[in-house]
Backbone as a chain_set.jsonl record, in Angstrom:
{"seq": "MDGSVEVGRKIDGDNFVSDNEAGAHALGYNSKSIGICLIGVKDFTEEQFASLRKLLHELMNHYGIGKDKILGHYQVSANRTCPNFDVPEFLKSVIV", "coords": {"N": [[2.986, 22.62, -13.52], [2.638, 21.848, -16.035], [2.301, 19.208, -16.528], [4.531, 17.676, -16.265], [6.34, 14.875, -15.074], [7.95, 14.095, -12.137], [10.483, 12.658, -10.077], [10.155, 12.307, -6.645], [11.299, 12.57, -3.32], [14.277, 10.855, -3.032], [14.81, 7.587, -2.023], [16.791, 5.582, -1.815], [18.804, 6.744, -3.209], [18.584, 6.471, -5.978], [16.591, 6.808, -9.019], [14.57, 4.954, -9.1], [11.903, 2.965, -7.873], [12.233, 0.468, -5.624], [11.184, -2.828, -4.58], [11.594, -3.082, -1.84], [11.539, -0.587, -0.69], [10.26, 2.118, 1.265], [7.96, 4.791, 1.457], [7.063, 8.085, 2.679], [4.383, 9.069, 3.03], [1.725, 8.45, 3.766], [0.63, 7.651, 6.787], [0.773, 4.428, 8.082], [0.435, 3.244, 5.65], [2.739, 3.474, 4.228], [4.708, 1.453, 3.793], [3.497, -0.215, 2.011], [2.622, 0.993, -0.274], [2.606, 3.446, -2.955], [3.348, 6.802, -3.058], [1.872, 9.541, -4.69], [2.127, 12.809, -5.838], [0.413, 15.721, -6.738], [1.275, 18.892, -7.894], [-0.021, 21.764, -6.584], [-3.155, 23.114, -5.356], [-6.088, 23.145, -5.487], [-6.7, 23.605, -8.083], [-5.969, 21.947, -10.708], [-4.256, 21.244, -13.769], [-5.33, 20.141, -17.067], [-3.225, 18.896, -18.281], [-1.79, 17.926, -16.084], [-3.636, 16.063, -15.075], [-3.727, 14.32, -17.259], [-1.116, 13.307, -17.259], [-1.177, 12.069, -14.774], [-3.107, 10.072, -15.242], [-1.709, 8.519, -17.139], [0.565, 7.734, -15.639], [-0.661, 6.287, -13.533], [-1.818, 4.228, -15.038], [0.511, 2.939, -16.011], [1.729, 2.148, -13.553], [-0.277, 0.516, -12.441], [-0.395, -1.559, -14.315], [2.26, -2.499, -14.151], [2.467, -3.372, -11.465], [0.282, -4.987, -11.273], [-2.241, -4.242, -10.19], [-5.618, -3.244, -9.36], [-8.089, -0.632, -9.977], [-9.452, -0.378, -7.623], [-7.577, -0.339, -5.649], [-6.417, 2.106, -5.646], [-6.161, 5.053, -3.904], [-7.124, 8.205, -2.524], [-5.339, 10.542, -0.448], [-7.061, 11.558, 1.49], [-8.722, 9.414, 1.871], [-7.411, 7.628, 3.462], [-6.261, 8.906, 5.6], [-7.152, 10.672, 8.44], [-8.685, 13.883, 8.692], [-7.677, 14.947, 6.32], [-7.756, 16.424, 3.074], [-6.618, 16.207, 0.662], [-6.199, 14.586, -2.448], [-7.741, 16.802, -3.078], [-9.675, 16.434, -5.037], [-12.239, 14.338, -6.428], [-11.334, 11.22, -6.097], [-12.327, 8.502, -6.695], [-14.142, 9.178, -8.759], [-12.417, 10.357, -10.652], [-10.892, 8.118, -11.303], [-12.505, 6.71, -13.004], [-11.848, 7.616, -15.482], [-9.445, 6.483, -16.064], [-7.756, 4.295, -18.066], [-7.218, 0.886, -18.126]], "CA": [[1.608, 22.616, -13.948], [2.616, 21.454, -17.439], [2.136, 17.766, -16.627], [5.806, 16.981, -16.119], [6.415, 13.904, -13.985], [9.253, 14.155, -11.495], [10.688, 11.778, -8.931], [10.253, 13.069, -5.402], [12.397, 12.225, -2.404], [14.948, 9.596, -3.346], [14.945, 6.805, -0.802], [18.094, 4.919, -1.779], [19.756, 7.438, -4.043], [18.346, 6.36, -7.41], [15.266, 7.259, -9.454], [13.695, 3.802, -9.27], [11.31, 2.446, -6.644], [12.454, -0.964, -5.446], [10.144, -3.456, -3.772], [11.871, -3.006, -0.404], [11.573, 0.804, -0.259], [9.026, 2.665, 1.839], [7.877, 6.246, 1.384], [6.635, 8.811, 3.88], [3.27, 9.839, 2.483], [0.455, 8.178, 4.444], [0.897, 6.833, 7.964], [0.135, 3.118, 8.064], [0.408, 2.751, 4.267], [4.013, 3.767, 3.583], [5.463, 0.27, 3.381], [2.737, -1.029, 1.066], [2.003, 1.86, -1.272], [3.423, 4.453, -3.631], [2.733, 8.127, -2.946], [1.925, 10.394, -5.876], [1.754, 14.17, -5.461], [0.185, 16.72, -7.775], [1.635, 20.212, -7.4], [-1.17, 22.65, -6.651], [-4.05, 22.968, -4.212], [-7.388, 22.682, -5.967], [-6.816, 23.862, -9.514], [-4.99, 21.184, -11.47], [-4.431, 21.406, -15.209], [-5.618, 18.908, -17.807], [-1.929, 18.234, -18.505], [-1.481, 17.175, -14.867], [-4.521, 14.895, -15.022], [-3.305, 13.392, -18.317], [0.093, 12.641, -16.766], [-1.594, 11.191, -13.683], [-3.739, 8.904, -15.879], [-0.652, 7.7, -17.752], [1.369, 7.158, -14.562], [-1.461, 5.255, -12.872], [-1.919, 3.118, -15.993], [1.795, 2.232, -15.99], [1.933, 1.511, -12.247], [-1.26, -0.555, -12.275], [0.045, -2.677, -15.14], [3.525, -3.021, -13.625], [2.259, -4.06, -10.191], [-0.884, -5.867, -11.356], [-3.282, -3.83, -9.243], [-6.827, -2.665, -9.935], [-8.485, 0.716, -9.552], [-9.938, -0.425, -6.242], [-6.428, -0.173, -4.753], [-5.957, 3.486, -5.754], [-6.873, 5.853, -2.911], [-6.653, 9.551, -2.223], [-4.859, 10.684, 0.925], [-8.234, 11.762, 2.35], [-9.394, 8.137, 2.1], [-6.647, 6.811, 4.405], [-5.776, 9.719, 6.717], [-8.169, 11.576, 8.996], [-8.463, 15.327, 8.6], [-6.998, 15.304, 5.068], [-8.643, 16.657, 1.935], [-5.868, 16.008, -0.57], [-5.686, 15.549, -3.416], [-8.738, 17.858, -3.324], [-10.614, 16.09, -6.104], [-12.918, 13.066, -6.189], [-10.478, 10.172, -6.656], [-13.106, 7.464, -7.379], [-14.687, 9.714, -10.01], [-11.29, 10.498, -11.577], [-10.434, 6.788, -11.74], [-13.35, 6.256, -14.111], [-11.216, 8.046, -16.729], [-8.167, 5.785, -16.221], [-7.886, 3.065, -18.857], [-6.275, -0.134, -17.665]], "C": [[1.475, 22.138, -15.402], [2.473, 19.948, -17.632], [3.43, 16.99, -16.529], [5.747, 16.034, -14.926], [7.827, 13.931, -13.444], [9.298, 13.171, -10.348], [10.851, 12.651, -7.705], [11.471, 12.666, -4.598], [12.977, 10.876, -2.776], [15.188, 8.839, -2.05], [16.33, 6.174, -0.715], [19.094, 5.538, -2.747], [19.561, 7.285, -5.54], [16.921, 6.779, -7.744], [14.269, 6.127, -9.599], [13.171, 3.334, -7.922], [11.521, 0.939, -6.622], [11.386, -1.525, -4.521], [10.361, -3.304, -2.273], [11.916, -1.573, 0.123], [10.223, 1.24, 0.294], [9.076, 4.184, 1.773], [7.497, 6.854, 2.721], [5.456, 9.687, 3.508], [1.95, 9.617, 3.206], [0.692, 7.178, 5.567], [0.094, 5.533, 7.914], [0.095, 2.48, 6.685], [1.767, 2.849, 3.587], [4.751, 2.54, 3.07], [4.743, -0.566, 2.332], [2.062, -0.19, -0.015], [3.037, 2.784, -1.899], [2.676, 5.779, -3.512], [2.93, 8.918, -4.228], [1.41, 11.772, -5.459], [1.533, 15.008, -6.705], [0.518, 18.077, -7.171], [0.462, 21.165, -7.646], [-2.019, 22.446, -5.417], [-5.392, 22.41, -4.659], [-7.535, 22.818, -7.469], [-5.7, 23.155, -10.265], [-5.301, 21.332, -12.954], [-4.781, 20.07, -15.858], [-4.324, 18.163, -18.105], [-1.527, 17.41, -17.282], [-2.349, 15.924, -14.781], [-4.15, 13.866, -16.089], [-2.061, 12.621, -17.877], [-0.246, 11.678, -15.639], [-2.25, 9.932, -14.243], [-2.677, 7.954, -16.429], [0.182, 7.005, -16.675], [0.603, 6.047, -13.847], [-1.595, 4.016, -13.756], [-0.636, 2.282, -15.948], [2.008, 1.492, -14.672], [0.97, 0.338, -12.038], [-0.867, -1.774, -13.099], [1.316, -3.317, -14.597], [3.313, -3.864, -12.363], [1.036, -4.968, -10.184], [-1.978, -5.518, -10.368], [-4.458, -3.205, -9.983], [-7.115, -1.291, -9.377], [-8.948, 0.749, -8.101], [-8.819, -0.253, -5.222], [-5.867, 1.244, -4.787], [-6.809, 4.35, -4.828], [-6.282, 7.242, -2.813], [-6.216, 9.611, -0.767], [-6.027, 10.825, 1.899], [-8.963, 10.46, 2.669], [-8.658, 7.26, 3.115], [-6.153, 7.581, 5.624], [-6.85, 10.7, 7.166], [-7.742, 13.031, 8.834], [-7.658, 15.751, 7.376], [-8.043, 15.524, 3.985], [-7.932, 16.349, 0.616], [-6.172, 14.63, -1.183], [-6.692, 16.626, -3.824], [-9.512, 17.67, -4.621], [-11.15, 14.704, -5.798], [-12.141, 11.941, -6.866], [-11.293, 9.07, -7.334], [-13.697, 7.938, -8.708], [-13.566, 9.854, -11.061], [-10.875, 9.135, -12.135], [-11.293, 6.212, -12.866], [-12.72, 6.606, -15.459], [-9.873, 7.352, -16.98], [-8.422, 4.47, -16.942], [-6.814, 2.091, -18.42], [-5.916, -1.041, -18.831]], "O": [[0.371, 22.033, -15.935], [2.516, 19.459, -18.761], [3.433, 15.77, -16.692], [5.168, 16.363, -13.891], [8.792, 13.806, -14.198], [8.279, 12.882, -9.722], [11.601, 13.626, -7.726], [12.549, 12.449, -5.151], [12.263, 9.875, -2.831], [15.715, 9.398, -1.088], [16.972, 6.224, 0.335], [20.113, 4.927, -3.069], [20.293, 7.901, -6.314], [16.133, 7.072, -6.846], [13.202, 6.331, -10.179], [13.912, 3.308, -6.939], [11.042, 0.223, -7.501], [10.758, -0.784, -3.765], [9.403, -3.389, -1.505], [12.294, -1.361, 1.275], [9.175, 0.78, -0.159], [10.122, 4.787, 2.01], [7.599, 6.208, 3.764], [5.515, 10.908, 3.65], [1.124, 10.528, 3.25], [0.926, 5.996, 5.317], [-1.122, 5.552, 7.725], [-0.24, 1.302, 6.558], [1.93, 2.352, 2.472], [5.362, 2.594, 2.003], [5.312, -1.527, 1.815], [1.06, -0.603, -0.599], [4.175, 2.887, -1.44], [1.491, 5.854, -3.837], [4.029, 8.956, -4.782], [0.374, 11.88, -4.803], [2.358, 15.011, -7.618], [0.092, 18.381, -6.057], [0.018, 21.342, -8.78], [-1.645, 21.687, -4.523], [-5.781, 21.317, -4.248], [-8.418, 22.199, -8.062], [-4.612, 23.705, -10.436], [-6.452, 21.519, -13.347], [-4.56, 19.007, -15.278], [-4.319, 16.934, -18.176], [-0.983, 16.315, -17.426], [-1.855, 14.845, -14.452], [-4.25, 12.663, -15.845], [-1.968, 11.414, -18.1], [0.329, 10.593, -15.554], [-1.974, 8.832, -13.763], [-2.737, 6.743, -16.214], [0.472, 5.815, -16.791], [1.161, 4.982, -13.583], [-1.496, 2.888, -13.272], [-0.696, 1.056, -15.856], [2.424, 0.334, -14.674], [1.361, -0.707, -11.518], [-0.992, -2.905, -12.629], [1.439, -4.542, -14.584], [3.905, -4.933, -12.214], [0.779, -5.648, -9.191], [-2.581, -6.41, -9.771], [-4.308, -2.7, -11.095], [-6.473, -0.84, -8.429], [-8.849, 1.778, -7.432], [-9.094, -0.04, -4.041], [-4.94, 1.557, -4.04], [-8.034, 4.376, -4.95], [-5.08, 7.431, -2.997], [-6.675, 8.816, 0.054], [-5.991, 10.278, 3.001], [-9.734, 10.401, 3.627], [-9.207, 6.262, 3.581], [-5.674, 6.975, 6.582], [-7.387, 11.462, 6.362], [-6.551, 13.342, 8.844], [-7.023, 16.805, 7.391], [-9.093, 14.88, 3.984], [-8.575, 16.244, -0.428], [-6.373, 13.648, -0.467], [-6.491, 17.294, -4.838], [-9.953, 18.644, -5.231], [-10.571, 13.977, -4.991], [-12.275, 11.732, -8.071], [-10.978, 8.72, -8.472], [-13.744, 7.175, -9.674], [-13.761, 9.504, -12.225], [-10.543, 9.022, -13.315], [-10.851, 5.325, -13.595], [-13.02, 5.968, -16.468], [-9.232, 7.605, -18.0], [-9.204, 3.637, -16.484], [-5.635, 2.44, -18.353], [-5.131, -1.975, -18.668]]}, "num_chains": 1, "name": "protein.A"}
């Protein structure tokens, strides 16, 4: 809850995401997306949101993608509510 960023499940044994790796986070999107998880249910800390902003900024710049490509799990998977906050509204606070 302190905003620490950690690597989740290692796909090929290292801490770096390669272009040919696929996650297991959103059916139908795994091979063309990166999954990000915030630890918690509905009450996230400002430190977590600050880390999320920074991580999104870095990923968007690295991969050359815009905010329109950032989606919450609930936007791509039926019957999901995660990440349990308004992703489009949050993205307004992300500086590219």
